[in-house]
N, C-alpha and C positions, 0 to 999 in steps of 0.2 A: 504667387502665380504669374506665369508668363506664356506668351506664347508658345516659345521653343519648348516648354513643357507639354504643351497641347500638341503639337509637332510630333514630338517624341511618344506620345500617347496615341495619336493617331497611326505615326508609323509602324508601331508594335503591332495594332489592329489590323494593318494592312498588309504585315507581313506573317498572318498568320498565328501571331502571340509568339513568334521567335525573335527575341531579342539581338541574338548576332546577325539574323538577316535584316532586321531593322536598322543595325547600326551600320552594316554595309551600303544599305540603300540610302542612309541618312547622312554618311559619309563622317561617321563619330565613332566613339569607343563604346562597348558594352557596358562598362562600369559608369560611363558618364550619363547614358539612359538612363541606367537602374537607380542610381543617385537622383538625377529629376524626377523622377517617377515617385520616389520614396517621398521625396519633397513635399509634391502635389498631394501624395496620399496625407501626409502629416498636416499641410492646411487645411483640408478638406475634414478630415478627421474619420474617414472612412476607407477601406481596402477598395481599390478600383480594378486591379488584376487579380485572378483567382489563381493562387500558387497552390503547387502541389510537391512538395520541397523545396527544390531551388529551381523547379521549371514551371514557367507559366502556362495555364491549359487554358487560359478562357479570361472573360470578364466577370465581375459579381454583379447583382443586380443594381446596387447604386452605381456601379462603374459604368453600367450600358446607357444610364441618362447622363451620366459626365461626359461618355464618349461621343453623345450625339449632341450634346452642347457643344464639345470641343471641336467638333467638324464644322458646326453654324458660325463659330467664331472664327475659326481659319478660315472659311468661305468668306465671312465678312471681310477680313483682313487682306485678302486678294481682291474684293471689291475695291477697297480704299487703294489700295495700290495702284490698280487698273483707272480709277477716278484719278488720281495724280497724274499717271504715265499719258493720260488723254489731254493733258495740258501742257505736260513738260518735256512729253516724248513725241510730239504729234509726227505722223507719218513713218514712227519707226517702232518696232517691236515685233513679237513672236506670236504664230499663230500656230497650235497643233490641231489638226484634224484628223480625227481616226475614221477608219473607212473599211471597205472589203476591196480584196482584188478587183473585184469587176467594176466599182466605180472610180477606184484611182486608174485603172488601167482605159477605161472605155468612157465613162460616163463626165469624170471630170476634167479631161484633157485640155478643153479650151476655157474653162474656169480658172484652172491654176495657170496655164500659159498668159492668159491676161491680166489675174491678180499679181504674178509676178513682175508683170511688165510695168503696171500700175501704182505697185506697192513696193519698190525695189528695195526698200529700208528695213522690210517685215522678212524677217525668217520665218517662211514655211515648213512645217515638220509634218509629214504623213507616218500614221501607224496604222497598220493594215491588222485587221483580225476578225472573228466572226463578229454576227450582230450583238450576241451577248457579250463579247468580250468588249465592243465598242461602245455598249451602254456602259458598261462599269468603269472603262477609261474616262467617259464623258460626266458620270457621276461623281467619282472620286476626285476629279477637277485636274487629271492627269491630262486629257485633252479638252481644249477649247468646244470643239464642234464636233459632233458623229454625222456621218453622211451612210445609209445603211437603212435595209428594211428592218421594220421592226423587231425586236428579238422578242424570243420566245416565252419570258417570262417578263410581265410588267414591272418597269423601274419607277417607283415615285419620284425619284429627284428630278426625272427629264420633263422637259416639255419638247413634244415632237410635233413637228410641222410636217406634212405630207406634201412634197415637191414634185413627182413623178412617177412614172408607171413604168415598168419595163416588162414588154411582152415576150414571147418565148418561139424560139426556133430551132428546127430540128437539124444538126449539122452531120452532114454524111460525105463520103469521098465521091469525085465525079464518077457518073456512071451508075451511083448505087438504085437498086429497082425502087427503092421509094419516090425517086424524081420523076418518075413516069406514072405514080400514082394519082388518078385526077382527084379524088376527094381523101385527103391525108383522116387517117380515123386512128384513135388510141390501137386498136388491135392489130393493124398494120403496123404502127412502132413498135408493139411487143412483141412482133416476129423477129427481132433483130437485138442483138445484145447492145445495152444501151450505157453509156457513160453520162453521168450527171454530178451535178454539186452535191456536197455532202449535206446530210439532213439538217445540219446546224445553220445552214442558210435557207433562206425563203424560198429560192430557185429550186434547192433538192427537197424539200418537201412539198412544194407545190406540185411536181412532179408526181410523187408518190401519192397524195392525194386524189389528185385524177384519175389515176389508175384504180385506186381504190373504190372510190366512187362508181366508177363502170364495173367493177368486179372483176379486173383484168389483172392478170400477175405479169407485171414485167419483169423481163430477163436484165435486171442489175448487174453489169457485169465488173463496173468500176465506179467509185465516186472519188471525189477529190475537191480540193477549197480553191484551186486555181484553174480559169478558164482556158488559160494558154496552155498546161498541162493537158486539159480535157483533149483539148483541139489537137494537140500533137499524136495523142493514143487514137484518135480518129484517122489522123493521115496514115497510122502504122497498119489501120486495118483490123484494130481490136474493137470497134463497134462504132454505133450512131451516138451524137450526143444531143442532149436537149440542154440548151442555154437561153439567157438572155441574148434577143435578137442583135443588141449592139455589140455583142462579143464577134458578130462576124462581120470581117471587113474583107470585102471582095480584092483591094487592091493588095493587102498583105496575105489574105488566105486563098492564094490561087489554087492550092490541092483540095480544097474543101469547098461545098455547096452547102446553102441554106434554103431550108423550107419553112413558110409561115405557119406558125402554130399558135397562133395567138389565140385561137378558137377553142382548143382544146386543154389548154393550162390558163390557171389563172393567173394574172400578171402580180409582178411584185411590186410594191408600193415603194417608193424611196422615200425616207423621212429625214430631215433635218435635226439633229439632236441636241439640245443644250440643257445646262445643268439649269434648274429651277433657282430662281433669285440670284442669278450672276450678272454682272455689271460687264457687258462685252464693248469692247473698243471699236471706235468708229472702224477701223478695217475690217473686222469681223462683221460689221453688218453689210459690208461691201463684198465678201465673201458670200453671206447668205443671200444678199439679192441678185448676185451673178448665178447662183444655183436655182434659186427660187425666185424670181422677178415678182409674182403674186403676193409675196409677203413683205409689206413696207415698213419701215422701221418703227413708226407709232404703234402698229398692231402689236410687232414682236414684243416691244417694251411692255405694253400691257400685257401681255401673255406670261412674261416673264415675272413679272411683279405679283400677277393672279396664280402662277404656277398652273396654268391652262395647260390642257393637253388636247392636240387636234387630232381626230382620227377620220376614218374615211378615206376614200378614194381620189384618185386623179382622171378626169374624164380623158380619154386618148384624143 
């Protein structure tokens, strides 16, 4: 048994039990993967993969346990490498951050700029996706950190630290009738076509929940996953937008106006996501500290060891 065999097994599972796809991702040959898995099964004395003819369709009952242990062993192997790198590659390395468009474009600008200045030898990689996709990237080890709202389904492998709250604004064209309303209400907003974030994002689902709670039927004309795309369609006169307030930049959005709607929609709680039990490099703690100064290193280390999950809100 060796780590390469375990990597192949993990790769097959991640590829939906498609060996051809796994071989492409792992940069190896399909026969090579098949041979190593067969050797692993022979050594363990059990079938790991469930086969139907020449096709793999899933994992056997003992295979589920093998796969779970394999993932832990690969995770621990990565931790060992990171511990060594802390001493042999001080100040250099790679940091993969999975985040949403809203956070990458508006929330993390200053953090990323400062991090790149203070850690010039660290390669920073941003991967964008929905909250659920971000959670999967961190849980699988494909990303070191996640910056996002909480995914719709809980992910056991993650430790989550609340770090910020994003309030909402209504974005309109200049001269829009809502700009002259003395007290903004959901009923007034519902009188116009609305462009909002997709429901897979906390911002999109929060908007719909507010209208549902008030028993008001909104006119959702369009939804998207990119705030800049949404603002473009507002500029074209296709509707008004409900977005996190940080997405409105007066200097850039000169053809738009923003109305505070923090009292109408629940805020989105931004969380830093980390894989439970991971060994974080020094520069990763620096990045976390820039995003959320309230969490110090000893506290984070303790929570990572315990697998603690912090929920709750952040006061404005």
